[in-house]
KOLVO-677395 format. One record per residue: residue number from 1; residue in one letter; x negated, y negated, z of N, C-alpha, C in turn. Coordinates in Angstrom, 2 decimals, padded with zeros to 5 digits. Layout:
N
NUM_A_X_Y_Z_X_Y_Z_X_Y_Z;
...
This chain:
308
1_M_048.36_058.81_-040.38_047.78_058.67_-041.86_046.70_059.30_-042.43;
2_Q_046.04_059.09_-041.48_044.00_059.41_-041.46_043.82_061.22_-041.10;
3_S_044.96_061.59_-039.82_044.48_062.74_-039.25_044.55_063.92_-040.00;
4_P_043.35_064.82_-040.20_043.87_065.92_-041.35_045.03_066.77_-041.41;
5_D_046.15_066.66_-040.56_047.30_067.19_-040.10_048.62_066.25_-040.74;
6_Y_047.97_065.68_-041.74_049.46_064.48_-041.92_050.30_065.41_-042.97;
7_H_049.96_065.40_-043.78_050.82_066.37_-044.89_051.63_067.41_-043.78;
8_K_051.06_068.04_-042.90_051.92_069.49_-042.76_052.95_068.56_-041.57;
9_L_052.51_067.58_-041.09_052.91_067.01_-039.64_054.72_066.54_-040.35;
10_Y_053.78_065.47_-041.45_055.02_064.52_-041.71_055.73_064.86_-043.03;
11_T_055.64_066.35_-043.50_056.89_066.46_-044.91_057.46_067.61_-044.61;
12_H_058.52_067.29_-045.53_059.53_068.57_-044.97_058.69_069.72_-045.94;
13_G_058.89_071.09_-045.48_058.10_072.17_-046.22_059.25_072.72_-047.26;
14_S_060.19_072.34_-047.59_061.08_072.76_-048.61_061.03_071.66_-049.62;
15_T_060.93_070.27_-049.43_061.13_069.42_-050.32_060.04_068.87_-050.46;
16_G_058.86_068.76_-049.56_057.34_068.19_-049.87_057.80_066.79_-049.74;
17_A_058.79_066.34_-049.28_059.09_064.85_-048.88_058.81_063.84_-047.83;
18_L_058.24_063.24_-047.66_057.59_062.36_-046.28_058.79_062.01_-045.03;
19_D_058.72_062.63_-044.21_059.92_062.15_-042.96_059.40_061.18_-042.31;
20_R_059.77_060.15_-042.61_059.21_059.01_-042.39_059.63_058.49_-040.96;
21_R_061.24_059.61_-040.35_061.05_059.03_-038.98_060.32_059.58_-037.80;
22_A_059.73_060.84_-038.28_059.02_061.36_-037.71_057.55_060.63_-037.38;
23_M_057.22_059.85_-038.80_055.95_059.41_-038.85_056.16_058.33_-038.11;
24_F_057.06_057.40_-037.61_057.20_055.81_-036.98_058.03_056.62_-035.41;
25_R_057.71_057.78_-035.12_058.24_058.32_-033.83_056.98_058.16_-032.84;
26_G_057.32_057.62_-031.49_056.05_057.39_-030.75_054.99_056.54_-031.39;
27_L_055.15_055.66_-031.49_054.12_054.63_-032.32_052.94_053.74_-031.25;
28_Y_053.90_054.08_-030.19_053.43_053.53_-028.87_052.46_054.59_-027.94;
29_Q_052.78_055.48_-028.28_052.26_056.87_-027.80_050.68_056.60_-027.15;
30_G_049.88_056.59_-026.05_048.57_056.07_-026.13_048.82_054.94_-025.11;
31_L_049.61_053.91_-025.38_049.25_052.46_-025.02_048.49_052.21_-023.91;
32_G_049.14_052.57_-022.74_048.47_052.44_-021.30_046.90_052.81_-021.33;
33_S_046.86_053.49_-021.91_045.10_053.95_-021.67_044.50_052.71_-022.28;
34_V_045.15_052.56_-023.40_044.34_051.15_-024.43_044.29_049.62_-023.69;
35_I_045.55_049.36_-022.82_046.12_048.54_-022.27_044.94_048.39_-021.10;
36_L_044.73_049.61_-019.95_043.63_049.75_-018.87_042.77_049.67_-019.73;
37_A_041.94_049.96_-021.13_040.57_050.22_-020.97_040.23_048.28_-021.55;
38_T_041.07_047.92_-022.61_041.27_046.50_-023.39_040.74_045.77_-022.49;
39_L_041.09_045.39_-021.15_040.55_044.51_-020.04_039.52_044.46_-019.83;
40_P_038.55_045.47_-019.12_036.99_045.08_-018.95_036.33_045.47_-020.44;
41_A_036.91_046.19_-021.55_036.25_046.22_-022.74_036.11_044.92_-023.17;
42_S_037.21_043.89_-023.08_037.09_042.79_-024.05_036.57_041.64_-023.02;
43_G_036.68_041.67_-021.55_035.66_040.85_-021.01_034.38_041.15_-021.08;
44_A_033.83_042.75_-021.55_032.32_042.80_-021.66_032.19_042.03_-022.54;
45_F_032.93_042.43_-023.75_032.64_042.01_-025.44_032.49_039.95_-025.36;
46_F_033.19_039.75_-024.95_032.85_038.01_-024.83_032.15_037.30_-024.10;
47_T_032.18_038.38_-023.05_030.34_037.85_-022.05_029.19_037.84_-022.97;
48_T_029.67_039.22_-023.19_027.85_039.85_-023.84_028.38_038.54_-025.39;
49_Y_028.82_038.70_-026.05_029.06_037.67_-027.09_028.59_036.49_-026.97;
50_E_029.22_035.60_-026.14_029.26_034.31_-025.52_027.52_033.83_-025.65;
51_G_027.12_034.72_-024.71_025.80_034.92_-023.65_024.79_034.80_-025.12;
52_V_025.03_035.88_-025.34_023.78_036.19_-026.54_023.73_035.35_-027.50;
53_K_025.13_034.62_-028.47_024.88_033.58_-028.86_024.80_032.52_-029.07;
54_A_024.59_032.23_-027.44_023.62_031.15_-026.93_022.27_031.12_-026.63;
55_A_021.71_032.16_-026.47_020.46_032.58_-026.67_019.71_032.32_-027.81;
56_L_020.59_033.10_-028.64_019.99_033.22_-030.15_020.08_031.97_-030.88;
57_G_021.07_031.24_-030.53_021.06_029.68_-031.12_020.49_028.85_-030.68;
58_R_019.65_028.98_-029.65_018.30_028.07_-029.46_016.99_028.82_-030.12;
59_V_016.91_029.63_-031.02_015.88_030.05_-031.69_016.04_029.13_-032.70;
60_Q_014.90_028.31_-033.05_014.38_028.17_-033.94_014.41_028.35_-035.65;
61_G_015.14_028.39_-036.67_015.10_028.59_-037.60_016.14_029.96_-038.04;
62_L_016.77_030.70_-037.09_017.38_031.93_-036.69_018.85_031.53_-037.52;
63_P_019.01_031.72_-039.08_020.41_031.56_-039.47_021.45_031.73_-038.64;
64_Q_022.50_030.87_-038.64_023.61_031.57_-038.10_024.57_032.53_-038.34;
65_P_024.24_033.17_-039.40_025.04_034.56_-039.92_024.62_035.65_-038.91;
66_V_022.93_035.48_-039.12_022.26_036.36_-038.27_022.50_036.40_-036.88;
67_V_022.80_035.12_-036.25_023.17_034.85_-034.76_024.34_035.60_-034.46;
68_H_025.55_034.92_-035.16_026.82_035.59_-035.22_026.53_036.91_-035.28;
69_S_025.94_038.03_-036.25_026.05_039.67_-036.47_025.35_039.52_-034.70;
70_A_024.39_039.92_-035.09_023.53_040.15_-033.81_024.40_040.08_-032.30;
71_A_024.99_038.88_-032.66_025.38_038.67_-031.13_027.04_039.45_-030.81;
72_S_027.42_039.56_-031.89_028.56_040.69_-031.74_028.30_042.23_-032.02;
73_A_027.46_042.35_-032.70_026.59_044.11_-032.52_026.73_044.30_-031.46;
74_L_025.75_043.80_-030.33_025.32_043.96_-029.06_026.51_044.18_-028.00;
75_A_027.46_042.99_-028.21_028.76_042.78_-027.77_029.40_043.76_-028.04;
76_E_029.45_044.71_-029.08_030.24_045.97_-029.38_029.57_046.79_-029.08;
77_L_028.47_047.17_-028.82_028.08_048.27_-028.49_028.21_048.61_-026.61;
78_V_028.61_047.68_-026.44_028.86_047.04_-024.42_030.21_047.68_-024.54;
79_S_031.01_046.95_-025.71_032.64_046.99_-025.33_032.78_048.92_-026.01;
80_C_032.09_049.05_-026.46_032.63_050.64_-027.04_032.44_051.74_-025.90;
81_A_031.76_051.47_-025.16_031.02_052.55_-024.16_032.39_052.71_-023.49;
82_I_033.22_051.10_-023.22_034.16_051.76_-022.16_035.93_051.69_-022.89;
83_L_035.41_051.70_-024.10_036.40_051.62_-024.81_037.05_052.90_-025.64;
84_T_035.63_053.95_-025.56_035.82_055.16_-026.26_036.82_056.17_-026.05;
85_P_036.89_056.40_-024.30_037.86_057.68_-023.72_039.63_056.97_-023.83;
86_A_039.49_055.88_-024.29_041.21_055.38_-024.51_041.38_055.48_-025.77;
87_E_040.41_055.11_-027.01_040.38_055.83_-028.33_040.95_057.17_-028.43;
88_V_040.09_057.66_-027.52_040.12_059.58_-027.60_041.58_060.03_-027.23;
89_I_041.80_059.28_-026.02_043.19_059.84_-025.43_044.46_059.10_-026.26;
90_K_044.39_057.47_-026.72_045.19_057.15_-027.64_045.29_058.22_-028.82;
91_Q_044.55_058.42_-029.64_044.43_058.88_-030.37_045.14_060.47_-030.88;
92_N_044.54_061.05_-029.82_045.57_062.43_-029.61_047.08_062.22_-028.68;
93_A_047.03_061.73_-028.43_048.42_061.35_-027.68_049.42_060.96_-028.54;
94_Q_049.06_060.00_-029.77_049.80_060.06_-030.80_050.27_060.93_-032.06;
95_M_049.38_062.19_-031.58_049.58_063.44_-031.92_050.49_064.59_-031.41;
96_V_050.93_064.16_-030.44_051.86_065.00_-029.39_052.96_064.65_-029.80;
97_G_053.74_065.71_-030.02_055.28_066.13_-030.09_055.22_065.47_-032.19;
98_A_054.44_065.23_-032.74_054.80_064.50_-034.04_055.03_065.87_-034.92;
99_G_055.62_065.22_-036.25_056.16_065.86_-037.13_057.30_066.25_-037.30;
100_A_057.78_066.57_-038.25_059.21_067.18_-038.23_059.69_068.49_-037.68;
101_G_060.96_068.29_-037.32_061.35_068.92_-036.21_061.13_069.41_-035.48;
102_D_059.87_068.86_-034.91_059.74_069.09_-033.32_060.54_068.58_-032.09;
103_S_060.90_069.76_-031.48_062.05_069.31_-030.20_061.41_068.40_-029.44;
104_N_060.26_069.23_-028.59_059.16_068.11_-028.06_059.76_068.16_-026.63;
105_K_060.30_069.19_-025.98_060.76_069.74_-024.96_060.26_069.19_-023.90;
106_N_058.58_069.50_-023.83_058.19_069.01_-022.63_058.32_067.43_-022.26;
107_K_058.89_067.23_-021.50_059.35_065.83_-020.40_057.93_064.96_-020.23;
108_Q_056.72_065.62_-020.21_055.72_064.72_-019.49_055.47_063.85_-020.69;
109_S_054.88_062.68_-019.99_054.40_061.69_-021.27_053.54_062.05_-022.11;
110_A_053.03_061.76_-023.50_051.90_062.10_-024.28_050.67_061.87_-023.78;
111_T_050.42_060.45_-022.95_048.97_060.15_-022.39_048.89_061.25_-021.26;
112_A_049.62_061.89_-020.51_049.81_063.01_-019.09_049.10_064.37_-019.87;
113_Q_049.97_064.84_-021.09_049.87_066.03_-021.91_048.30_065.65_-022.45;
114_T_047.75_064.93_-022.82_046.81_064.54_-023.56_045.41_064.66_-022.53;
115_L_046.01_064.40_-021.52_044.59_063.83_-020.05_044.62_065.55_-019.43;
116_R_045.73_066.42_-019.90_045.30_067.54_-019.30_044.81_068.53_-020.17;
117_R_044.24_068.09_-021.41_043.78_069.00_-022.60_041.68_068.63_-022.02;
118_F_042.01_067.42_-021.23_040.47_067.23_-021.09_039.83_067.41_-019.87;
119_R_041.07_068.33_-019.12_040.95_068.66_-017.52_039.71_069.16_-017.05;
120_G_039.11_070.40_-018.49_038.15_071.06_-017.95_037.06_070.58_-018.74;
121_N_037.13_069.31_-019.24_035.77_069.12_-020.27_035.95_067.34_-020.09;
122_P_035.66_066.92_-019.06_036.22_065.36_-019.11_035.14_064.50_-020.15;
123_L_033.98_064.92_-019.73_032.91_064.19_-020.80_033.00_064.00_-022.35;
124_A_034.02_065.20_-022.99_034.72_065.15_-024.36_035.75_063.80_-024.49;
125_L_035.79_063.41_-023.68_036.02_061.51_-023.76_035.56_060.87_-024.40;
126_W_034.46_060.95_-024.20_033.21_059.76_-024.66_033.00_060.54_-026.42;
127_R_033.35_061.87_-026.63_033.06_062.13_-028.14_033.26_061.21_-028.81;
128_G_032.82_060.71_-029.74_033.56_059.55_-030.70_032.69_058.29_-030.68;
129_Y_031.69_058.24_-029.32_031.30_057.15_-029.10_030.77_056.33_-030.16;
130_G_029.66_057.35_-031.18_029.13_057.36_-031.90_029.71_056.81_-033.32;
131_A_030.88_057.49_-033.50_031.87_057.18_-034.74_032.35_055.52_-034.21;
132_L_032.86_055.79_-032.84_033.70_054.63_-032.93_032.95_053.14_-033.12;
133_A_031.66_053.36_-032.82_030.60_052.59_-032.57_030.15_051.97_-034.35;
134_G_030.16_053.22_-034.77_029.46_053.22_-036.10_030.41_052.30_-037.22;
135_R_031.87_052.48_-036.49_032.81_052.00_-037.42_032.80_050.02_-036.92;
136_N_032.94_049.96_-035.53_033.08_048.37_-035.31_032.09_047.82_-035.32;
137_L_030.41_048.91_-035.78_029.30_047.44_-035.59_029.63_046.91_-036.89;
138_P_029.68_047.16_-037.99_029.96_046.78_-039.32_031.11_046.24_-039.65;
139_F_032.03_046.54_-038.81_033.77_045.49_-038.56_033.27_044.03_-038.22;
140_T_032.74_043.94_-036.78_032.04_042.88_-036.00_031.03_042.08_-036.79;
141_A_030.51_043.28_-037.49_028.87_042.46_-038.13_029.29_041.77_-039.41;
142_L_030.72_041.85_-039.96_031.14_041.55_-041.35_032.24_040.28_-040.46;
143_Q_032.93_040.57_-039.69_034.02_040.03_-039.01_033.70_038.42_-038.55;
144_F_032.64_038.47_-037.63_032.33_037.41_-036.65_031.70_036.35_-037.17;
145_P_030.22_036.36_-038.36_030.06_035.43_-039.28_030.97_034.63_-039.97;
146_M_031.77_036.12_-040.71_032.73_035.05_-041.63_033.89_034.17_-040.74;
147_F_034.40_034.76_-039.83_035.08_034.11_-038.66_034.64_033.03_-038.55;
148_E_033.58_032.53_-038.19_032.97_031.45_-037.36_032.75_030.23_-038.99;
149_H_032.48_031.09_-039.92_031.88_030.17_-041.24_033.46_029.69_-041.68;
150_F_034.43_030.62_-041.66_036.11_030.16_-042.24_036.63_029.00_-041.16;
151_K_035.89_029.10_-039.98_036.82_028.20_-038.64_036.21_026.74_-038.74;
152_A_034.44_027.11_-039.10_034.05_025.76_-039.59_034.39_024.99_-040.64;
153_G_034.84_025.82_-041.44_035.34_025.43_-043.18_036.73_024.67_-042.67;
154_I_037.76_024.82_-041.90_038.78_024.89_-041.75_038.84_023.36_-041.06;
155_Q_038.22_023.65_-039.56_037.91_022.38_-038.83_037.32_021.12_-039.81;
156_G_036.16_021.56_-040.49_035.71_020.45_-040.91_036.79_019.80_-042.42;
157_W_037.45_020.39_-042.95_038.35_020.48_-044.05_039.32_019.29_-043.03;
158_R_039.87_019.45_-041.93_040.91_018.91_-041.19_040.11_017.52_-040.54;
159_A_038.93_017.69_-040.38_038.14_016.06_-039.70_038.07_015.23_-040.87;
160_R_037.63_015.86_-042.23_037.80_015.06_-043.28_038.95_014.49_-043.64;
161_R_040.12_015.26_-043.76_041.34_014.27_-043.87_041.49_013.48_-042.63;
162_W_041.22_013.64_-041.61_041.79_012.60_-040.19_041.07_011.21_-040.86;
163_R_039.79_011.38_-041.14_039.18_010.32_-041.76_039.75_009.43_-042.66;
164_A_039.63_009.98_-043.62_040.54_009.86_-044.87_041.85_008.95_-044.39;
165_Q_042.29_008.99_-043.46_043.85_008.66_-043.30_043.39_007.48_-042.47;
166_G_042.23_006.99_-042.12_042.15_005.84_-041.12_042.74_006.09_-039.61;
167_R_042.43_007.00_-039.41_042.86_007.56_-037.61_041.88_007.36_-036.81;
168_T_040.48_006.79_-037.07_039.73_006.45_-036.53_039.52_005.26_-035.33;
169_G_040.54_004.32_-035.68_040.58_003.53_-034.96_042.14_003.90_-033.75;
170_K_042.50_004.85_-033.74_043.66_004.95_-032.92_043.41_005.81_-031.20;
171_G_042.09_005.19_-030.46_041.73_005.82_-029.55_040.56_006.72_-029.75;
172_R_040.24_007.61_-031.04_039.45_008.26_-030.54_038.36_008.39_-031.55;
173_A_037.12_008.20_-031.25_035.91_007.85_-031.98_035.63_009.05_-033.40;
174_D_036.18_010.08_-033.08_036.04_011.33_-034.02_037.21_011.97_-033.60;
175_Y_037.49_012.98_-035.09_038.29_014.10_-035.37_038.16_015.20_-033.90;
176_E_039.47_015.13_-033.09_039.52_016.41_-031.82_040.66_016.79_-032.24;
177_P_040.65_018.03_-032.58_041.87_019.22_-032.64_042.28_019.05_-031.52;
178_T_044.03_018.81_-031.60_044.82_019.40_-030.61_044.79_020.91_-029.96;
179_L_044.94_021.41_-028.64_044.61_022.53_-028.03_045.36_023.61_-029.35;
180_F_047.15_023.09_-029.79_047.65_024.12_-030.56_047.03_023.91_-031.85;
181_E_046.40_023.32_-032.24_045.73_023.45_-033.60_044.78_023.91_-033.60;
182_S_043.73_023.85_-032.37_042.57_024.81_-032.48_042.62_026.27_-032.66;
183_G_044.01_026.25_-031.85_044.57_027.87_-031.71_045.03_028.28_-033.02;
184_C_045.86_027.81_-033.87_046.56_028.14_-035.37_044.81_027.95_-036.01;
185_T_043.56_027.40_-035.94_042.98_026.90_-036.86_041.73_028.37_-036.63;
186_T_041.75_029.12_-034.94_041.48_030.26_-035.07_041.78_031.39_-035.46;
187_A_043.23_031.56_-035.13_043.87_032.65_-035.86_044.07_032.99_-036.92;
188_L_043.85_032.02_-037.98_043.92_031.84_-039.45_042.50_032.40_-039.76;
189_A_041.35_031.62_-039.53_040.23_032.03_-039.95_040.05_033.57_-038.98;
190_A_040.13_034.20_-037.73_039.93_035.55_-037.12_040.98_036.63_-038.25;
191_G_041.81_036.10_-038.74_043.28_037.07_-039.33_042.55_037.39_-040.79;
192_S_042.26_036.20_-041.32_041.36_036.10_-042.64_040.26_037.30_-042.92;
193_A_039.36_037.01_-041.73_038.01_037.54_-041.43_038.20_038.91_-041.23;
194_G_039.01_039.37_-040.57_039.26_040.33_-039.65_040.37_041.48_-040.71;
195_S_040.77_041.23_-041.82_042.05_041.65_-042.82_040.93_042.36_-044.04;
196_I_039.65_041.39_-044.27_038.71_041.51_-045.16_037.58_042.94_-044.85;
197_A_037.19_042.54_-043.59_036.32_043.74_-042.78_037.21_044.84_-042.59;
198_A_038.26_044.83_-042.12_039.10_046.11_-042.20_039.14_046.57_-043.33;
199_V_039.20_046.48_-044.44_039.13_046.69_-045.49_038.44_047.41_-045.78;
200_V_037.25_046.89_-046.06_035.86_047.35_-046.25_035.33_047.82_-045.03;
201_T_035.90_048.70_-044.13_035.40_049.63_-042.75_036.09_050.88_-043.04;
202_T_037.39_050.88_-043.80_038.48_051.68_-043.86_037.66_053.60_-043.87;
203_P_036.91_053.66_-044.96_036.47_054.84_-044.71_035.51_055.35_-043.39;
204_V_034.79_054.27_-042.58_034.36_054.65_-041.57_035.52_055.08_-040.27;
205_D_036.72_053.94_-040.67_037.58_054.45_-039.80_038.32_056.15_-039.68;
206_V_038.49_056.31_-041.11_038.76_057.84_-041.33_038.15_058.90_-040.51;
207_V_037.00_058.60_-040.60_035.97_059.37_-040.44_036.06_059.53_-038.65;
208_K_035.87_058.37_-038.19_036.05_058.09_-036.79_037.30_058.88_-036.14;
209_T_038.33_058.79_-037.19_039.19_059.13_-036.39_039.47_060.82_-036.47;
210_R_038.98_061.28_-037.47_038.88_062.97_-037.63_038.11_063.14_-036.23;
211_I_037.18_062.55_-035.83_036.15_062.82_-035.27_036.81_063.04_-033.68;
212_M_037.42_061.56_-033.43_038.01_061.85_-032.19_039.17_062.71_-032.19;
213_L_039.93_063.23_-033.23_040.84_064.10_-032.84_040.46_065.17_-032.61;
214_A_039.17_065.53_-033.29_038.10_066.97_-033.21_038.21_067.37_-031.45;
215_A_037.98_066.50_-030.76_037.66_066.29_-029.57_038.35_067.23_-028.74;
216_S_039.76_067.10_-029.12_040.89_067.97_-028.50_041.24_069.05_-029.30;
217_K_040.94_069.28_-030.62_041.77_070.40_-031.44_040.93_071.62_-031.02;
218_S_041.96_072.78_-030.74_041.39_073.51_-030.55_041.24_074.64_-031.74;
219_E_040.34_075.90_-031.81_039.78_076.72_-032.80_041.00_078.01_-032.54;
220_P_040.67_078.53_-033.91_042.09_079.70_-033.98_041.43_080.79_-033.57;
221_D_040.33_081.13_-032.60_039.31_082.44_-032.40_040.29_082.53_-031.09;
222_G_041.23_082.10_-030.64_041.58_082.06_-029.28_041.72_080.91_-028.13;
223_R_042.40_080.89_-027.15_042.00_080.04_-025.86_042.37_080.74_-024.41;
224_A_041.29_080.32_-023.93_041.14_080.40_-022.46_042.36_080.21_-021.74;
225_D_042.00_079.82_-020.54_043.06_079.70_-019.73_043.50_077.96_-019.21;
226_G_042.96_077.14_-020.06_042.90_075.52_-020.09_042.36_075.03_-018.90;
227_G_041.99_075.34_-017.63_041.30_075.25_-016.64_039.76_075.22_-016.56;
228_G_039.12_075.15_-017.95_037.49_075.14_-017.73_037.16_076.76_-017.86;
229_G_037.88_077.50_-017.78_037.29_078.95_-018.01_036.79_078.98_-019.04;
230_G_037.50_079.59_-019.86_036.91_079.85_-021.32_036.52_081.53_-021.47;
231_V_036.09_081.47_-022.80_035.83_082.70_-023.18_034.19_083.40_-023.31;
232_K_034.21_084.71_-022.40_032.98_085.05_-022.26_032.06_084.91_-023.84;
233_G_030.74_083.73_-023.14_029.90_083.99_-024.50_030.14_082.85_-025.69;
234_K_031.36_081.91_-025.08_031.15_080.86_-026.37_031.71_079.51_-025.71;
235_V_031.23_078.55_-026.15_031.04_077.52_-026.05_033.13_076.99_-025.44;
236_V_033.62_076.37_-024.88_034.53_076.22_-024.60_034.78_074.80_-024.62;
237_D_036.05_074.21_-025.92_036.44_072.72_-026.09_037.35_072.08_-024.93;
238_A_037.78_070.86_-025.15_038.07_070.20_-024.10_039.70_070.81_-023.89;
239_L_039.95_071.94_-024.69_041.38_072.65_-024.42_041.32_073.65_-024.29;
240_G_040.39_074.04_-023.83_039.96_075.27_-022.81_040.04_076.88_-024.67;
241_A_039.63_075.95_-025.53_039.51_077.18_-026.61_038.28_077.52_-027.14;
242_A_037.57_078.45_-027.27_036.50_079.06_-027.63_036.30_077.91_-029.04;
243_R_035.00_078.02_-029.16_034.67_077.20_-030.33_033.27_077.08_-030.25;
244_N_032.93_077.10_-031.57_031.19_076.54_-031.52_030.50_075.15_-031.08;
245_S_029.62_075.86_-031.14_028.55_074.41_-030.22_028.45_073.45_-031.23;
246_K_028.24_073.53_-032.41_027.93_072.54_-033.26_029.00_071.95_-033.39;
247_H_028.90_070.39_-033.38_029.84_069.11_-033.91_029.59_068.92_-035.64;
248_K_030.44_068.94_-036.21_030.35_068.26_-037.47_029.98_066.82_-036.94;
249_S_028.94_066.39_-037.76_028.22_065.32_-038.13_029.30_064.12_-038.97;
250_S_029.02_062.77_-038.81_030.11_061.94_-039.60_029.91_061.96_-040.61;
251_W_028.63_062.06_-041.85_028.55_062.44_-042.77_029.18_063.94_-043.14;
252_A_029.06_064.64_-042.36_029.80_065.86_-043.01_031.42_065.80_-043.06;
253_V_032.03_065.06_-042.25_033.09_064.89_-041.99_033.90_064.18_-043.01;
254_G_032.52_063.30_-043.48_032.66_061.96_-044.66_033.16_063.32_-046.31;
255_R_032.41_064.06_-045.97_032.01_065.01_-047.43_033.40_065.99_-047.01;
256_E_034.27_065.89_-046.00_035.27_067.13_-046.10_036.30_066.52_-046.63;
257_V_036.38_065.21_-046.55_037.61_064.46_-046.40_037.35_064.13_-047.94;
258_V_036.68_064.03_-048.77_036.38_063.75_-050.10_036.86_065.08_-050.65;
259_A_035.93_066.40_-050.22_036.48_067.38_-051.08_037.72_068.01_-050.94;
260_E_038.55_067.03_-049.70_040.24_067.73_-049.49_041.07_066.86_-050.35;
261_H_040.67_065.42_-050.05_041.53_064.08_-050.97_040.71_063.78_-051.99;
262_G_039.85_063.29_-052.37_038.85_062.82_-053.26_038.57_061.54_-052.59;
263_W_037.92_060.63_-053.41_037.33_059.34_-052.59_038.42_058.42_-052.47;
264_K_039.85_058.87_-053.29_041.18_058.07_-052.22_041.55_058.18_-050.66;
265_G_040.52_059.46_-050.49_040.96_059.96_-049.10_040.26_058.87_-047.82;
266_L_039.33_058.42_-048.59_038.06_057.75_-047.52_039.15_056.37_-047.16;
267_W_040.21_055.81_-047.86_040.61_054.67_-047.94_041.82_054.64_-047.55;
268_R_042.05_055.74_-046.91_043.71_056.13_-046.33_044.01_054.85_-045.32;
269_G_045.09_054.60_-045.43_045.74_053.27_-044.17_044.71_052.26_-044.01;
270_G_044.07_052.17_-045.49_043.51_050.71_-045.46_044.54_049.31_-045.46;
271_A_045.58_049.46_-046.22_046.63_048.34_-046.37_046.96_048.21_-044.82;
272_L_047.52_049.32_-044.59_047.68_049.06_-042.99_047.06_048.43_-042.12;
273_R_045.76_049.00_-041.69_044.78_048.46_-041.05_044.36_046.72_-041.55;
274_A_044.27_046.59_-042.98_043.98_044.57_-043.46_045.50_044.07_-042.52;
275_A_046.48_044.65_-042.94_047.85_043.85_-042.29_047.95_043.60_-040.68;
276_W_047.38_044.64_-039.58_047.56_045.28_-038.44_046.70_043.92_-038.14;
277_T_045.19_044.21_-038.59_044.28_043.32_-038.04_043.97_042.15_-038.04;
278_M_044.86_041.36_-039.25_045.26_040.34_-039.38_046.12_039.89_-038.54;
279_L_047.01_040.24_-038.45_047.95_039.68_-036.75_047.13_039.89_-035.44;
280_G_046.78_041.35_-035.35_046.22_041.34_-034.16_045.11_040.70_-033.80;
281_S_044.03_040.03_-034.87_042.43_039.74_-034.53_043.06_037.79_-034.45;
282_G_044.22_037.25_-035.56_044.72_036.20_-035.11_045.32_035.64_-034.00;
283_L_046.07_037.09_-033.32_046.35_036.90_-031.96_045.34_036.72_-030.69;
284_Y_044.59_037.60_-031.47_043.40_037.94_-029.93_042.53_036.88_-029.97;
285_L_041.93_036.41_-030.98_040.89_035.25_-031.10_042.00_034.32_-031.03;
286_G_042.81_034.23_-031.22_043.74_032.55_-031.26_044.32_032.43_-029.63;
287_V_044.28_033.62_-029.35_044.34_032.82_-027.71_043.30_032.85_-026.82;
288_Y_042.48_033.82_-026.96_040.77_033.73_-026.67_040.40_032.35_-026.73;
289_E_040.28_031.50_-027.84_039.93_030.46_-028.09_040.37_029.31_-027.66;
290_S_042.28_029.42_-027.21_043.02_028.37_-026.95_042.42_028.32_-025.19;
291_G_042.53_029.47_-024.71_042.18_029.52_-023.57_040.66_028.82_-023.04;
292_R_039.79_029.08_-023.83_038.23_028.73_-023.78_038.77_027.23_-023.86;
293_V_039.27_026.47_-024.93_039.04_025.42_-025.18_039.97_024.66_-023.68;
294_W_040.90_025.02_-023.47_041.63_024.60_-022.64_040.72_024.31_-021.21;
295_L_040.15_025.54_-020.80_039.44_025.40_-019.66_037.98_024.25_-019.78;
296_A_037.39_024.50_-020.78_036.20_023.33_-020.99_036.81_021.95_-021.32;
297_R_037.92_021.84_-021.50_038.12_020.34_-021.72_039.09_020.10_-020.14;
298_R_039.59_021.02_-019.43_039.81_020.53_-018.13_038.55_020.52_-017.35;
299_D_037.68_020.80_-017.93_036.34_020.76_-016.90_035.31_019.50_-017.26;
300_G_036.25_018.73_-018.13_035.65_017.51_-018.77_034.27_018.41_-019.63;
301_R_034.25_019.28_-020.18_033.01_020.23_-020.69_032.96_019.62_-022.63;
302_D_032.27_019.71_-023.19_032.61_019.98_-024.83_032.83_021.58_-025.21;
303_P_033.98_021.67_-025.58_034.06_023.52_-025.73_033.03_023.94_-026.74;
304_D_032.19_023.31_-027.48_031.73_023.63_-028.31_029.86_023.83_-028.19;
305_A_029.71_023.02_-026.76_028.22_023.07_-026.66_028.17_024.62_-025.75;
306_D_026.86_024.72_-026.09_026.22_026.02_-025.99_026.04_026.58_-024.39;
307_M_026.51_027.61_-023.93_026.61_027.87_-022.55_025.23_027.86_-021.60;
308_D_024.70_027.17_-020.81_023.65_027.14_-020.06_023.67_028.53_-019.40;
């Protein structure tokens, strides 16, 4: 929906109506690259986040929202360096074979077709790092302080109810959530915080999408041999197409979106982002928190104690 060719690819030329079958075809194209990159990227993110949070938490007088924002921002910069190539491949793969009436006779996978486009210029896979970091930095800086605040609020409410029901004399000195309850609390807090942050950062996401799609978009002034050859005297892009050496800045791309579609164009896909981020963040952080708590309790440690 955020691509510049959205209407051209997904509307019937005669009627102007949306081709919903074409829209939902290939929703999981590019999934393999995302899975491969997400494993190390997630590990790098949480290793950095937990370490920086623990270190900053020992600084006297530093507000907790600042600690969480700073820790998540640094973790995101590390994660984005690993995730950017996968995001570029995924977003370009999702446009392979898209559109009404496309026979897509090429039996090669969308990911393989996309990788061929970057054969002559693999560094183009990192084009969009700034845009991805520019989207994810404010997203995580908003999400994680809200997430930690919501989680603490829900846990505090549950503890007060537990004490009010007179359960302190039943083998536990204070409230301690079960593993399932801890995961559900985290999922609810993460999903709520993620959906809010997703809506707020939608304009940055629109710009990021366009920059990443442009990483393999050919120009109309001719195409070279596809193997990195190029046209004499001109810069060649990832597709082997001659193009100008200057890339549009994020600000220029944003102005272009506004000029084409008005201010509403910057919010395209916002509702979908909120919905899938609520589900995705809830599952992602809920499973992470459950695993973290389980490992800590197995070793006889306090799950909420600072890391040494």
